[in-house]
N, CA, C and O of each residue as an XYZ file, in Angstrom:
408
protein
N     -63.445    -96.042    -43.418
C     -62.734    -97.604    -43.302
C     -63.384    -98.304    -44.274
O     -62.755    -99.072    -45.003
N     -65.069    -98.072    -44.428
C     -66.087    -98.996    -44.818
C     -65.366    -99.144    -46.363
O     -64.793   -100.126    -46.836
N     -65.603    -97.830    -46.957
C     -64.982    -97.615    -48.176
C     -63.368    -98.503    -48.623
O     -63.130    -99.165    -49.633
N     -62.728    -98.284    -47.785
C     -61.430    -99.532    -47.765
C     -61.648   -100.709    -48.034
O     -60.964   -101.259    -48.896
N     -62.678   -101.407    -47.349
C     -62.709   -102.857    -47.025
C     -63.788   -102.890    -48.398
O     -63.451   -103.857    -49.083
N     -64.778   -102.280    -48.931
C     -65.425   -102.459    -49.831
C     -64.738   -102.736    -51.328
O     -64.852   -103.654    -52.140
N     -63.914   -101.404    -51.294
C     -62.584   -101.283    -52.329
C     -61.591   -102.314    -52.705
O     -60.982   -102.387    -53.773
N     -61.507   -103.160    -51.601
C     -60.801   -104.863    -51.647
C     -61.844   -105.297    -51.873
O     -61.741   -105.710    -53.028
N     -62.891   -105.502    -51.509
C     -63.586   -106.736    -51.904
C     -63.799   -106.694    -53.442
O     -63.467   -107.665    -54.121
N     -64.391   -105.498    -54.047
C     -64.718   -105.139    -55.541
C     -63.581   -105.169    -56.580
O     -63.690   -105.193    -57.806
N     -62.319   -105.162    -55.727
C     -61.209   -105.478    -56.663
C     -61.502   -107.013    -57.166
O     -61.156   -107.131    -58.341
N     -61.939   -107.998    -56.717
C     -62.158   -109.192    -57.632
C     -63.370   -109.148    -58.870
O     -63.424   -109.701    -59.968
N     -64.482   -108.049    -58.016
C     -65.734   -107.658    -58.762
C     -64.790   -107.225    -60.441
O     -65.021   -107.729    -61.540
N     -63.951   -106.375    -60.174
C     -63.178   -105.834    -61.207
C     -62.509   -106.343    -62.326
O     -62.632   -106.046    -63.515
N     -61.489   -107.483    -61.546
C     -60.746   -108.285    -61.955
C     -61.828   -109.237    -63.222
O     -61.558   -109.403    -64.412
N     -63.115   -109.754    -62.440
C     -63.578   -110.760    -63.200
C     -64.057   -109.776    -64.458
O     -63.588   -109.813    -65.595
N     -64.998   -108.978    -64.024
C     -65.554   -108.408    -65.363
C     -64.272   -107.654    -66.221
O     -64.775   -107.141    -67.220
N     -63.309   -107.494    -66.197
C     -61.731   -107.077    -67.057
C     -61.740   -108.533    -67.859
O     -61.726   -108.574    -69.089
N     -61.763   -109.605    -67.108
C     -61.491   -110.551    -68.141
C     -62.626   -111.214    -68.786
O     -62.479   -112.108    -69.619
N     -64.090   -110.641    -68.281
C     -65.012   -110.837    -69.164
C     -65.066   -110.264    -70.299
O     -65.347   -111.025    -71.225
N     -64.848   -108.876    -70.637
C     -64.689   -107.980    -71.922
C     -63.264   -108.721    -72.737
O     -63.236   -109.120    -73.902
N     -62.207   -108.751    -71.793
C     -61.305   -109.306    -72.688
C     -61.388   -110.094    -73.266
O     -61.080   -109.830    -74.428
N     -61.840   -111.651    -73.015
C     -62.274   -112.614    -73.597
C     -63.306   -112.385    -74.809
O     -63.377   -113.130    -75.787
N     -64.095   -111.240    -74.596
C     -65.273   -111.228    -76.011
C     -64.284   -110.094    -77.067
O     -64.577   -110.141    -78.262
N     -63.441   -109.358    -76.760
C     -62.360   -108.733    -77.637
C     -61.654   -107.877    -76.877
O     -61.852   -107.521    -75.716
N     -60.559   -107.489    -77.875
C     -59.729   -107.074    -76.846
C     -60.043   -105.545    -76.134
O     -60.881   -104.846    -76.705
N     -59.593   -105.184    -75.290
C     -59.814   -103.837    -74.617
C     -58.643   -103.146    -74.288
O     -57.564   -103.731    -74.201
N     -58.805   -101.644    -74.052
C     -57.510   -100.605    -73.629
C     -58.482   -100.089    -72.394
O     -59.667   -100.130    -72.065
N     -57.088    -99.526    -71.876
C     -57.692    -98.776    -70.249
C     -58.862    -97.978    -70.746
O     -59.988    -98.426    -70.527
N     -58.695    -96.670    -71.491
C     -59.976    -96.058    -71.484
C     -61.095    -96.596    -71.802
O     -62.045    -96.284    -71.084
N     -61.260    -97.204    -72.526
C     -62.851    -97.900    -72.322
C     -63.088    -98.896    -71.560
O     -64.261    -99.193    -71.333
N     -62.365    -99.404    -71.172
C     -62.268   -100.206    -69.882
C     -62.696    -99.577    -68.704
O     -63.396   -100.161    -67.876
N     -62.269    -98.283    -68.567
C     -62.440    -97.057    -67.144
C     -63.863    -96.626    -67.434
O     -64.611    -96.308    -66.509
N     -64.310    -96.606    -68.890
C     -65.790    -96.219    -69.168
C     -66.846    -96.917    -68.806
O     -67.862    -96.418    -68.324
N     -66.627    -98.371    -69.063
C     -67.549    -99.780    -68.576
C     -67.547    -99.778    -67.488
O     -68.607    -99.682    -66.869
N     -66.348    -99.886    -66.867
C     -67.013   -100.003    -65.274
C     -67.450    -99.114    -64.481
O     -67.802    -99.427    -63.344
N     -67.510    -97.850    -64.926
C     -68.059    -96.768    -64.910
C     -69.597    -96.946    -64.975
O     -70.288    -96.699    -63.987
N     -69.958    -97.238    -65.768
C     -71.492    -97.616    -66.448
C     -71.823    -98.359    -65.476
O     -72.941    -98.070    -65.051
N     -71.082    -99.600    -64.684
C     -71.487   -100.567    -63.679
C     -71.352    -99.731    -62.222
O     -71.881   -100.315    -61.277
N     -71.030    -99.081    -62.069
C     -71.024    -98.398    -60.939
C     -69.526    -98.182    -60.019
O     -69.493    -97.696    -58.889
N     -68.457    -98.613    -60.712
C     -67.470    -98.464    -60.417
C     -66.659    -97.223    -60.372
O     -66.500    -96.844    -61.533
N     -66.204    -96.604    -59.713
C     -65.492    -95.376    -59.941
C     -64.370    -95.507    -59.425
O     -64.130    -95.129    -58.278
N     -63.371    -96.155    -60.320
C     -62.030    -95.944    -60.262
C     -61.169    -95.266    -60.924
O     -61.526    -95.059    -62.084
N     -59.833    -94.694    -60.543
C     -59.141    -93.705    -61.623
C     -58.204    -95.120    -62.593
O     -58.090    -96.341    -62.492
N     -57.634    -93.879    -63.625
C     -56.472    -94.879    -64.197
C     -55.224    -95.009    -63.214
O     -54.534    -96.004    -63.438
N     -55.015    -94.600    -62.690
C     -54.119    -95.077    -61.470
C     -54.209    -96.481    -60.859
O     -53.302    -97.287    -60.655
N     -55.332    -96.563    -60.653
C     -55.844    -97.744    -59.963
C     -55.834    -98.586    -61.245
O     -54.932    -99.413    -61.114
N     -56.434    -98.730    -62.403
C     -56.678    -99.333    -63.407
C     -55.610   -100.217    -63.888
O     -55.515   -101.430    -63.701
N     -54.858    -99.477    -64.501
C     -53.680    -99.865    -65.325
C     -52.865   -100.816    -64.199
O     -52.709   -102.031    -64.311
N     -52.453   -100.102    -63.247
C     -51.344   -101.716    -61.886
C     -52.857   -102.913    -61.865
O     -52.486   -103.937    -61.290
N     -53.827   -102.992    -62.153
C     -54.914   -104.399    -62.402
C     -54.058   -104.937    -63.589
O     -53.263   -105.865    -63.439
N     -54.287   -104.235    -64.900
C     -54.089   -104.508    -65.895
C     -52.908   -105.373    -66.106
O     -52.810   -106.437    -66.718
N     -51.741   -104.438    -65.240
C     -50.343   -104.927    -65.545
C     -50.013   -106.611    -64.703
O     -49.262   -107.545    -64.980
N     -50.981   -106.362    -63.625
C     -50.428   -107.309    -62.583
C     -51.739   -108.711    -63.263
O     -51.474   -109.834    -62.834
N     -52.610   -108.657    -63.920
C     -53.467   -109.413    -64.738
C     -52.478   -109.990    -65.577
O     -52.259   -111.200    -65.634
N     -51.635   -108.761    -66.494
C     -50.902   -109.823    -67.371
C     -49.695   -110.143    -66.377
O     -48.954   -110.126    -67.360
N     -49.158   -110.313    -65.731
C     -47.747   -110.730    -65.076
C     -48.367   -111.809    -64.637
O     -47.711   -112.847    -64.730
N     -49.544   -111.899    -64.138
C     -50.035   -113.540    -63.656
C     -50.433   -114.535    -65.057
O     -50.748   -115.710    -64.872
N     -50.393   -114.057    -66.195
C     -50.504   -114.711    -67.271
C     -52.310   -114.858    -67.402
O     -52.901   -115.873    -67.770
N     -52.811   -113.824    -67.077
C     -54.086   -113.920    -67.317
C     -54.729   -112.873    -68.662
O     -55.943   -112.774    -68.844
N     -54.020   -112.368    -69.261
C     -54.078   -111.072    -70.054
C     -52.797   -110.854    -70.924
O     -51.833   -110.444    -70.278
N     -52.595   -111.048    -72.264
C     -51.643   -110.774    -73.077
C     -52.107   -109.647    -73.854
O     -53.149   -109.565    -74.506
N     -50.753   -108.379    -73.622
C     -50.931   -107.075    -74.221
C     -50.477   -107.155    -75.980
O     -49.865   -108.025    -76.599
N     -50.947   -106.125    -76.329
C     -50.444   -106.217    -78.105
C     -50.844   -104.308    -77.974
O     -51.854   -103.744    -77.552
N     -49.626   -103.789    -78.508
C     -49.236   -102.562    -78.362
C     -49.727   -102.257    -80.123
O     -49.224   -102.898    -81.045
N     -50.728   -101.224    -80.317
C     -50.903   -100.792    -81.563
C     -50.710    -99.160    -81.785
O     -50.999    -98.431    -80.837
N     -50.324    -98.690    -82.769
C     -50.336    -97.364    -83.045
C     -51.592    -96.688    -83.573
O     -51.970    -96.972    -84.709
N     -52.195    -95.905    -82.909
C     -53.610    -95.266    -82.898
C     -53.287    -94.018    -82.914
O     -52.854    -93.527    -81.872
N     -53.436    -93.121    -84.226
C     -53.766    -92.237    -84.639
C     -52.308    -91.343    -84.113
O     -52.435    -90.315    -83.447
N     -51.199    -91.781    -84.434
C     -49.957    -91.576    -83.837
C     -49.319    -91.748    -82.336
O     -48.228    -91.332    -81.948
N     -50.233    -92.422    -81.659
C     -49.807    -92.833    -80.281
C     -50.049    -94.516    -80.145
O     -50.820    -95.139    -80.875
N     -49.319    -95.054    -79.175
C     -49.321    -96.297    -78.837
C     -50.492    -96.564    -77.837
O     -50.575    -95.984    -76.755
N     -51.389    -97.489    -78.287
C     -52.169    -97.992    -77.470
C     -52.130    -99.595    -76.958
O     -51.686   -100.475    -77.696
N     -52.491    -99.788    -76.015
C     -52.173   -101.188    -75.389
C     -53.602   -101.821    -75.247
O     -54.562   -101.485    -74.553
N     -53.436   -102.766    -76.063
C     -54.674   -103.572    -76.014
C     -54.779   -104.945    -75.398
O     -54.144   -105.779    -76.043
N     -55.400   -105.421    -74.330
C     -55.624   -106.448    -73.749
C     -56.527   -108.010    -73.792
O     -57.707   -108.087    -73.451
N     -55.928   -108.868    -74.148
C     -56.833   -109.952    -74.231
C     -56.733   -110.977    -73.366
O     -55.665   -111.077    -72.762
N     -57.820   -111.985    -73.099
C     -57.747   -112.866    -72.242
C     -56.910   -113.962    -72.674
O     -57.132   -114.326    -73.829
N     -55.916   -114.644    -71.987
C     -55.000   -115.669    -72.230
C     -55.834   -117.115    -71.930
O     -56.883   -117.047    -71.290
N     -55.450   -118.127    -72.303
C     -56.094   -119.275    -72.255
C     -56.813   -119.416    -70.676
O     -58.001   -119.504    -70.363
N     -55.487   -119.396    -69.781
C     -55.286   -119.127    -68.181
C     -56.284   -118.324    -67.886
O     -57.116   -118.758    -67.089
N     -56.489   -116.772    -68.519
C     -57.479   -116.201    -68.027
C     -59.061   -116.573    -68.386
O     -60.076   -116.296    -67.747
N     -58.912   -117.279    -69.604
C     -60.203   -117.685    -69.575
C     -60.831   -118.913    -69.118
O     -62.041   -119.135    -69.154
N     -59.732   -119.869    -68.590
C     -60.176   -120.938    -67.392
C     -60.737   -120.482    -65.844
O     -61.554   -121.012    -65.090
N     -59.806   -119.098    -65.718
C     -59.807   -118.455    -64.481
C     -61.618   -117.802    -64.476
O     -62.573   -118.044    -63.738
N     -61.475   -117.078    -65.449
C     -62.842   -116.592    -65.430
C     -64.087   -117.566    -65.633
O     -65.167   -117.150    -65.214
N     -64.051   -118.650    -66.152
C     -65.200   -119.927    -65.976
C     -64.985   -120.096    -64.612
O     -65.995   -119.969    -63.920
N     -63.690   -120.408    -63.899
C     -64.403   -120.348    -62.587
C     -64.458   -119.797    -61.499
O     -64.667   -120.305    -60.397
N     -64.250   -118.613    -61.804
C     -64.781   -117.138    -61.172
C     -66.269   -116.808    -61.250
O     -66.837   -116.271    -60.299
N     -67.002   -117.177    -62.559
C     -68.139   -117.340    -62.867
C     -68.578   -118.126    -61.794
O     -69.236   -117.756    -60.821
N     -68.085   -119.434    -62.102
C     -68.883   -120.632    -61.018
C     -69.238   -120.411    -59.786
O     -70.331   -120.609    -59.255
N     -67.774   -119.775    -59.125
C     -67.963   -119.538    -57.733
C     -68.677   -118.189    -57.323
O     -68.943   -117.968    -56.142
N     -69.003   -117.229    -58.402
C     -69.753   -116.215    -58.255
C     -71.057   -116.276    -58.152
O     -71.745   -115.564    -57.419
N     -71.566   -117.421    -59.132
C     -73.230   -118.047    -59.361
C     -73.271   -118.486    -58.361
O     -74.247   -117.964    -57.823
N     -72.437   -119.729    -57.131
C     -72.999   -120.044    -56.216
C     -73.183   -119.225    -54.688
O     -73.951   -119.461    -53.756
N     -72.202   -118.236    -54.855
C     -72.345   -116.992    -53.850
C     -73.572   -116.010    -54.028
O     -74.003   -115.489    -53.000
N     -74.026   -115.783    -54.940
C     -75.074   -115.021    -55.442
C     -76.096   -115.867    -55.179
O     -76.851   -115.475    -54.289
N     -76.423   -117.184    -55.812
C     -77.392   -117.783    -55.043
C     -77.644   -117.814    -53.561
O     -78.774   -117.658    -53.100
N     -76.481   -118.035    -52.755
C     -76.688   -118.192    -51.510
C     -77.085   -117.000    -51.015
O     -77.920   -117.023    -50.110
N     -76.649   -115.902    -51.428
C     -76.602   -114.291    -50.333
C     -77.966   -113.541    -51.082
O     -78.335   -112.515    -50.511
N     -78.686   -113.918    -52.203
C     -79.838   -113.119    -52.892
C     -80.607   -113.090    -51.946
O     -80.567   -114.036    -51.159
N     -81.448   -112.117    -51.745
C     -82.305   -111.698    -50.909
C     -81.954   -111.642    -49.651
O     -82.753   -111.242    -48.804
């Protein structure tokens, strides 16, 4: 049960992390999985891709399909709305972490 609760809680962190990187440069799923793993998030492609699709549907990300070595790779970049949401999320996270530190 604890794992399920933490997973739901961390979903928001993962989305903020995605927006952060998608603002810096276009990202793709396999790279994002590795990046998240470096930060202690162990999620599968079956979890990440629906998150990316949902964020795209919400207007936070925009997708660009490119041919890479004969395969179509989907790159995601933050939209203006995504950048605005990221700024607000950073502010809220900063306030929360100030309060709960120690």
